[in-house]
C-alpha positions as CSV (number, residue, x, y, z in Angstrom):
1,X,30.1,-22.3,14.7
2,X,26.4,-22.7,14.3
3,X,24.7,-25.5,16.2
4,X,24.0,-28.6,14.2
5,X,20.3,-28.3,14.7
6,X,20.2,-24.5,14.1
7,X,18.7,-24.9,10.7
8,X,15.8,-27.3,10.0
9,X,14.9,-27.8,6.4
10,X,11.2,-28.1,5.5
11,X,11.7,-28.2,1.8
12,X,14.9,-29.1,0.0
13,X,16.1,-27.6,-3.3
14,X,18.5,-25.1,-4.8
15,X,16.9,-22.6,-2.4
16,X,14.6,-23.1,0.6
17,X,11.0,-22.0,0.1
18,X,9.8,-22.9,3.6
19,X,12.1,-23.3,6.7
20,X,12.2,-22.7,10.4
21,X,15.1,-22.0,12.6
22,X,16.0,-20.7,16.1
23,X,18.5,-17.9,16.8
24,X,18.5,-18.2,20.6
25,X,22.1,-19.4,20.5
26,X,24.8,-16.8,20.9
27,X,26.6,-18.4,18.0
28,X,23.7,-17.6,15.6
29,X,23.9,-15.0,12.8
30,X,24.8,-11.6,13.9
31,X,22.6,-8.6,13.4
32,X,24.2,-6.5,10.7
33,X,23.4,-3.2,9.0
34,X,24.8,-4.8,5.9
35,X,21.6,-6.7,5.5
36,X,18.9,-4.1,4.8
37,X,15.2,-4.8,4.8
38,X,12.4,-2.3,4.2
39,X,8.8,-2.3,3.1
40,X,8.3,-0.9,-0.4
41,X,4.6,-1.1,-0.4
42,X,1.8,-2.6,1.7
43,X,-1.6,-3.8,0.6
44,X,-4.4,-5.8,2.3
45,X,-3.2,-9.2,1.3
46,X,0.4,-8.5,0.1
47,X,3.6,-6.9,1.5
48,X,6.3,-5.8,-0.9
49,X,9.7,-6.2,0.8
50,X,13.0,-4.7,-0.4
51,X,16.2,-6.6,0.5
52,X,19.8,-5.5,-0.2
53,X,23.3,-6.1,1.0
54,X,25.0,-2.7,1.7
55,X,28.5,-4.1,1.4
56,X,27.9,-6.0,-1.9
57,X,26.8,-4.5,-5.2
58,X,26.5,-8.0,-6.6
59,X,23.7,-9.3,-4.3
60,X,23.7,-12.9,-3.1
61,X,21.6,-15.6,-1.5
62,X,18.9,-14.5,1.0
63,X,16.0,-15.6,3.1
64,X,13.3,-13.6,4.7
65,X,11.6,-14.9,7.8
66,X,8.2,-13.9,9.2
67,X,8.7,-13.9,13.0
68,X,6.1,-13.9,15.8
69,X,7.1,-10.8,17.6
70,X,9.6,-7.9,17.5
71,X,13.0,-8.9,18.8
72,X,12.5,-12.6,18.3
73,X,14.5,-14.5,15.7
74,X,12.3,-17.5,15.6
75,X,10.0,-17.8,12.6
76,X,9.3,-19.4,9.3
77,X,10.9,-18.5,6.0
78,X,8.4,-17.0,3.6
79,X,10.7,-16.0,0.7
80,X,14.2,-17.1,-0.2
81,X,16.4,-17.0,-3.3
82,X,19.2,-15.2,-5.0
83,X,19.4,-11.7,-6.4
84,X,22.0,-9.9,-8.5
85,X,22.8,-6.2,-8.1
86,X,22.2,-3.7,-5.3
87,X,18.8,-5.0,-4.1
88,X,15.6,-6.7,-5.1
89,X,11.9,-6.4,-4.2
90,X,9.9,-9.6,-3.3
91,X,6.3,-10.1,-2.3
92,X,4.8,-11.9,0.7
93,X,1.3,-12.6,-0.6
94,X,0.2,-14.9,2.3
95,X,-0.9,-12.2,4.7
96,X,-4.3,-11.0,5.9
97,X,-5.8,-7.5,6.0
98,X,-5.3,-5.2,9.1
99,X,-2.7,-7.4,10.7
100,X,0.8,-6.7,12.0
101,X,3.7,-8.8,10.7
102,X,7.4,-8.8,11.7
103,X,10.2,-9.8,9.3
104,X,13.9,-10.5,9.5
105,X,16.1,-10.9,6.4
106,X,19.2,-13.1,6.3
107,X,22.3,-13.3,4.1
108,X,22.8,-16.9,3.3
109,X,26.2,-18.4,2.9
110,X,26.6,-22.1,1.9
111,X,22.9,-22.7,2.8
112,X,23.2,-21.2,6.3
113,X,22.4,-17.7,7.7
114,X,25.5,-15.6,8.3
115,X,24.1,-12.1,9.0
116,X,20.6,-10.8,9.7
117,X,18.8,-7.5,9.4
118,X,17.0,-5.7,12.1
119,X,13.4,-6.7,12.7
120,X,11.0,-4.9,10.3
121,X,7.4,-4.4,11.5
122,X,4.7,-4.0,8.9
123,X,0.9,-3.6,9.3
124,X,-1.2,-4.5,6.3
125,X,-3.9,-2.2,5.1
126,X,-7.5,-2.7,6.1
127,X,-10.1,-3.3,3.4
128,X,-12.3,-0.4,2.5
129,X,-16.1,-0.5,2.3
130,X,-17.7,-1.8,-0.8
131,X,-21.0,-0.3,0.2
132,X,-21.6,2.4,-2.4
133,X,-24.9,3.8,-3.4
134,X,-25.3,5.4,-6.9
135,X,-27.4,8.2,-8.4
136,X,-27.5,8.9,-12.1
137,X,-28.1,12.2,-14.0
138,X,-28.6,12.7,-17.7
139,X,-28.2,15.9,-19.9
140,X,-29.1,16.9,-23.4
141,X,-30.8,14.6,-25.8
142,X,-31.5,16.7,-28.8
143,X,-28.4,15.4,-30.5
144,X,-25.7,12.9,-29.5
145,X,-24.3,14.1,-26.2
146,X,-21.4,12.7,-24.2
147,X,-19.2,13.5,-21.2
148,X,-15.6,12.4,-21.8
149,X,-13.7,13.2,-18.6
150,X,-14.2,14.2,-15.0
151,X,-12.3,15.9,-12.1
152,X,-13.3,16.0,-8.5
153,X,-12.0,19.0,-6.6
154,X,-13.8,18.3,-3.3
155,X,-17.1,17.1,-2.0
156,X,-18.9,20.2,-3.2
157,X,-17.1,20.9,-6.5
158,X,-16.5,18.6,-9.5
159,X,-16.4,19.2,-13.3
160,X,-17.3,16.9,-16.1
161,X,-16.4,17.8,-19.7
162,X,-17.7,16.8,-23.1
163,X,-20.3,17.9,-25.5
164,X,-24.0,18.4,-24.5
165,X,-26.8,19.4,-26.9
166,X,-30.1,20.5,-25.4
167,X,-33.0,22.7,-26.3
168,X,-33.4,26.4,-26.3
169,X,-36.1,28.5,-24.5
170,X,-38.5,27.9,-27.4
171,X,-38.1,24.1,-27.4
172,X,-36.0,24.0,-30.5
173,X,-32.8,22.1,-30.8
174,X,-30.0,24.3,-29.5
175,X,-27.1,24.3,-32.0
176,X,-24.7,25.8,-29.4
177,X,-23.5,22.9,-27.2
178,X,-22.4,23.0,-23.6
179,X,-18.8,21.8,-22.9
180,X,-18.9,21.6,-19.1
181,X,-21.1,20.2,-16.4
182,X,-20.4,21.6,-12.9
183,X,-21.3,19.9,-9.6
184,X,-21.9,22.0,-6.5
185,X,-22.5,19.1,-4.1
186,X,-26.3,19.1,-4.7
187,X,-27.0,19.5,-8.4
188,X,-25.4,19.9,-11.8
189,X,-25.4,23.0,-14.0
190,X,-24.3,23.2,-17.6
191,X,-21.6,25.8,-18.7
192,X,-21.2,27.0,-22.3
193,X,-17.5,27.9,-22.4
194,X,-16.1,29.8,-25.4
195,X,-12.7,29.6,-27.1
196,X,-10.5,32.6,-28.1
197,X,-12.6,33.2,-31.2
198,X,-15.9,33.2,-29.3
199,X,-17.1,29.8,-30.4
200,X,-18.3,27.1,-28.0
201,X,-15.4,25.1,-26.8
202,X,-16.5,21.5,-27.6
203,X,-16.1,18.7,-27.6
204,X,-13.8,18.9,-24.5
205,X,-12.1,15.5,-24.0
206,X,-9.9,16.0,-21.0
207,X,-9.6,18.1,-17.8
208,X,-6.9,18.6,-15.3
209,X,-7.6,20.8,-12.2
210,X,-4.8,22.4,-10.3
211,X,-7.2,24.5,-8.2
212,X,-10.7,25.9,-8.7
213,X,-9.2,28.9,-10.5
214,X,-6.5,27.0,-12.4
215,X,-8.1,24.5,-14.8
216,X,-6.7,23.0,-18.0
217,X,-8.8,21.6,-20.8
218,X,-8.0,19.3,-23.7
219,X,-10.1,19.8,-26.8
220,X,-7.7,18.9,-29.6
221,X,-5.7,21.9,-28.4
222,X,-5.0,22.8,-24.8
223,X,-6.9,25.6,-23.1
224,X,-6.5,27.3,-19.7
225,X,-9.6,28.4,-17.7
226,X,-9.9,30.4,-14.5
227,X,-13.2,28.6,-13.5
228,X,-15.1,31.9,-13.6
229,X,-15.1,33.6,-17.0
230,X,-17.0,32.5,-20.0
231,X,-13.9,32.2,-22.1
232,X,-10.9,29.9,-22.0
233,X,-7.5,30.9,-23.3
234,X,-5.6,28.9,-25.9
235,X,-2.3,27.6,-24.4
236,X,-1.2,25.1,-27.1
237,X,-2.6,24.8,-30.6
238,X,-2.7,21.3,-32.3
239,X,-2.0,23.2,-35.6
240,X,1.7,23.5,-34.4
241,X,2.0,19.7,-34.6
242,X,3.4,18.2,-37.8
243,X,0.9,15.3,-38.0
244,X,-2.5,16.6,-39.2
245,X,-4.1,13.8,-37.2
246,X,-2.4,14.7,-34.0
247,X,-4.7,16.0,-31.2
248,X,-4.6,16.4,-27.4
249,X,-7.2,14.3,-25.7
250,X,-6.2,14.0,-22.0
251,X,-4.1,15.9,-19.5
252,X,-2.2,15.2,-16.3
253,X,0.4,17.1,-14.2
254,X,1.6,18.1,-10.8
255,X,1.1,21.8,-11.3
256,X,0.7,24.5,-13.9
257,X,4.5,24.4,-14.5
258,X,4.6,20.6,-15.1
259,X,1.8,19.4,-17.3
260,X,1.5,16.6,-19.9
261,X,-0.9,16.3,-22.8
262,X,-1.5,13.1,-24.8
263,X,-3.6,12.1,-27.7
264,X,-4.0,10.8,-31.2
265,X,-1.1,9.8,-33.5
266,X,1.1,9.0,-30.5
267,X,1.2,12.6,-29.4
268,X,2.8,13.7,-26.1
269,X,3.5,17.3,-25.2
270,X,5.0,18.7,-21.9
271,X,4.6,22.1,-20.4
272,X,7.3,23.5,-18.1
273,X,5.4,26.6,-17.1
274,X,6.8,28.6,-20.0
275,X,6.8,26.6,-23.2
276,X,5.2,23.4,-24.6
277,X,7.6,20.8,-25.9
278,X,6.7,17.8,-28.1
279,X,8.1,14.5,-26.8
280,X,9.0,11.5,-29.0
281,X,6.7,8.7,-28.0
282,X,8.0,6.0,-30.3
283,X,4.5,5.2,-31.6
284,X,1.9,6.6,-34.0
285,X,-1.0,4.8,-32.2
286,X,-3.4,6.9,-30.1
287,X,-2.5,7.4,-26.5
288,X,-5.6,7.0,-24.4
289,X,-4.7,8.0,-20.8
290,X,-1.9,9.6,-18.7
291,X,-1.3,9.4,-15.0
292,X,1.5,9.9,-12.5
293,X,2.3,10.8,-8.8
294,X,4.5,13.7,-7.8
295,X,8.0,13.4,-9.1
296,X,7.6,9.6,-9.9
297,X,7.4,8.4,-13.5
298,X,4.4,9.3,-15.6
299,X,2.6,6.5,-17.4
300,X,0.6,6.5,-20.7
301,X,-1.8,3.9,-22.0
302,X,-1.4,3.2,-25.8
303,X,-3.7,1.1,-28.0
304,X,-6.5,1.2,-30.5
305,X,-9.3,-1.2,-29.5
306,X,-10.7,-1.1,-33.0
307,X,-7.4,-2.2,-34.7
308,X,-5.6,-5.2,-33.2
309,X,-2.6,-4.6,-35.4
310,X,-1.7,-1.2,-33.8
311,X,0.6,-0.8,-30.8
312,X,-0.5,-2.0,-27.4
313,X,1.9,-0.7,-24.8
314,X,2.4,1.4,-21.7
315,X,4.8,4.3,-21.9
316,X,6.9,5.7,-19.1
317,X,8.1,9.3,-18.9
318,X,11.0,10.0,-16.5
319,X,13.0,13.1,-16.0
320,X,10.3,15.3,-17.4
321,X,10.8,14.4,-21.0
322,X,12.4,11.0,-21.4
323,X,10.0,8.4,-22.9
324,X,10.4,4.6,-22.9
325,X,8.2,1.5,-22.9
326,X,7.7,-0.8,-19.9
327,X,6.9,-4.5,-20.1
328,X,3.2,-5.1,-20.9
329,X,1.2,-8.2,-21.8
330,X,0.0,-7.2,-25.3
331,X,-3.6,-6.5,-24.4
332,X,-5.6,-3.4,-25.4
333,X,-5.1,-0.8,-22.7
334,X,-7.3,2.2,-22.2
335,X,-6.3,3.6,-18.9
336,X,-3.5,3.4,-16.3
337,X,-3.3,4.5,-12.7
338,X,-0.7,4.3,-9.9
339,X,-0.9,5.3,-6.3
340,X,2.9,5.7,-5.8
341,X,4.7,5.6,-9.1
342,X,5.7,1.9,-8.9
343,X,2.6,-0.1,-8.2
344,X,0.6,0.0,-11.4
345,X,-2.9,-0.8,-12.4
346,X,-4.3,-0.8,-16.0
347,X,-7.6,-1.6,-17.7
348,X,-8.9,-2.1,-21.2
349,X,-9.2,-5.7,-22.3
350,X,-9.5,-6.7,-18.6
351,X,-8.2,-5.2,-15.4
352,X,-4.6,-5.8,-14.4
353,X,-2.1,-5.1,-11.6
354,X,1.7,-5.0,-11.6
355,X,3.1,-5.2,-8.0
356,X,6.7,-5.4,-9.1
357,X,6.5,-9.1,-9.9
358,X,4.8,-8.8,-13.3
359,X,1.3,-8.2,-14.6
360,X,-1.6,-10.3,-13.4
361,X,-5.3,-10.1,-14.2
362,X,-7.5,-8.9,-11.4
363,X,-11.0,-9.3,-12.8
364,X,-12.5,-11.6,-15.4
365,X,-15.6,-11.7,-17.5
366,X,-17.5,-8.4,-17.3
367,X,-14.2,-6.4,-17.0
368,X,-13.5,-6.8,-20.8
369,X,-14.0,-3.4,-22.4
370,X,-13.2,-1.3,-19.3
371,X,-12.3,2.3,-20.1
372,X,-11.0,4.0,-17.0
373,X,-9.4,3.2,-13.7
374,X,-8.7,5.5,-10.7
375,X,-8.2,5.1,-7.0
376,X,-7.4,6.6,-3.6
377,X,-5.0,3.8,-2.6
378,X,-4.2,0.1,-3.3
379,X,-7.3,-0.8,-1.3
380,X,-9.7,1.7,-2.8
381,X,-10.0,1.5,-6.6
382,X,-12.8,2.0,-9.1
383,X,-13.1,0.8,-12.6
384,X,-15.8,1.6,-15.2
385,X,-16.5,0.6,-18.8
386,X,-19.2,-0.3,-21.3
387,X,-22.6,-1.8,-20.6
388,X,-22.8,0.3,-17.4
389,X,-19.8,-1.5,-15.8
390,X,-18.8,-0.1,-12.4
391,X,-16.6,-2.1,-10.0
392,X,-14.8,-1.3,-6.7
393,X,-11.7,-3.0,-5.4
394,X,-11.5,-2.9,-1.5
395,X,-8.0,-4.4,-1.3
396,X,-9.1,-8.0,-1.2
397,X,-11.9,-8.4,-3.7
398,X,-14.0,-6.6,-6.3
399,X,-17.6,-5.8,-6.0
400,X,-19.4,-5.4,-9.4
401,X,-22.5,-3.2,-9.1
402,X,-25.7,-3.9,-11.1
403,X,-25.0,-2.5,-14.5
404,X,-27.1,0.0,-16.5
405,X,-26.7,-1.9,-19.7
406,X,-27.4,1.1,-22.0
407,X,-24.7,3.3,-20.5
408,X,-21.1,3.6,-21.8
409,X,-18.8,5.0,-19.1
410,X,-15.8,6.9,-20.6
411,X,-14.0,8.1,-17.4
412,X,-14.2,8.0,-13.6
413,X,-12.7,9.9,-10.7
414,X,-12.7,9.0,-7.0
415,X,-11.8,11.2,-4.0
416,X,-12.5,10.0,-0.4
417,X,-16.0,8.7,-0.3
418,X,-17.1,10.1,-3.6
419,X,-17.1,8.5,-7.1
420,X,-18.1,10.3,-10.3
421,X,-18.4,8.3,-13.5
422,X,-19.3,10.0,-16.8
423,X,-20.2,8.8,-20.3
424,X,-23.2,8.5,-22.6
425,X,-26.5,6.7,-22.9
426,X,-28.4,6.9,-26.2
427,X,-28.4,10.6,-27.2
428,X,-27.8,11.8,-23.7
429,X,-24.7,12.5,-21.6
430,X,-24.7,10.7,-18.3
431,X,-23.1,11.2,-14.9
432,X,-23.3,8.7,-12.1
433,X,-22.3,9.7,-8.6
434,X,-21.4,7.1,-6.0
435,X,-21.4,7.8,-2.2
436,X,-20.1,5.6,0.6
């Protein structure tokens, strides 16, 4: 029997939202491996907790207490409710950065705790520095030039791809454009890469780097480049697609034997290291971006910002080639990024986060018209867009940097303490490098 004063209600209702209780009595709820509690994800101001009952596939009532120290059962309930099924994930969003918290989960029976989990200790992430300094480079200018995508390999090697027109040695407009800009850690150099037929490979719209000598390029079709020679090899031809409007615009993968290409007309293709396979996307709207992590699901951003009547959705690819649609809020979406395959970020008509409890907007105002989002972790994310928009999320807040109003950023990459954003300004291609 529990003591009469064992449980003290702070808020009454169908489920308790705030409560305190003591478990010093030997008649309190027993510690049981049936009540399982784990941390699914940890941010600076949020902790995602997974609770389940090992002996019940149908769930039940639960409460999760935050306790003052490991081994203590005193504390305050921060989350309570009911779940159906094997388990559920809930969020404690009332925590501070770089702090240690201890949790105990309880199985509730008739409003009282009957069993409890072992104590779970979690330390929240610290915020990262928002102190970035930026340097901008421009290329071309004889005709409209643009850089469409970028990949950082390390601090002394990065590639930006697009179409850059300059001048020849006589000062005349050079009709042979460059497709690649290469960063060596100090300066940029332009590379005129040729296709199989010997023509300049431009415009290149997407790049995925496996290693410095294993580089994949999207230019309507898909090309493979060794990073050294002046010619890239055709790997997949868009002419094999049944829709004449279908193209490959962006690439992502885990290796050269698991690679995805996405593009216009709802096109998704998958390479298993031997052959390319077209996947059924369920849409004819252009797919703007693709991203995944390891063997977790791969996500694709679908929308046409110039036509509000076309699809606005986020696709999910599982098992290599199975495509479905996840819940989305019906806004234009240009880019999607995930650090772990479950915690999602997206941008386009705003910047949004889905921590498992649904989509919520992260930034207002100037974030409308954002084009690309990438990160190192939940506390280290960069977003770029039109009107020179660059913003960094440190886990607790965004810092928006003074914009270069005449720049349109198309893509961004971040690795460690290096950001590279690419785009266009007037008739010139532009690269902005951020260092922290």
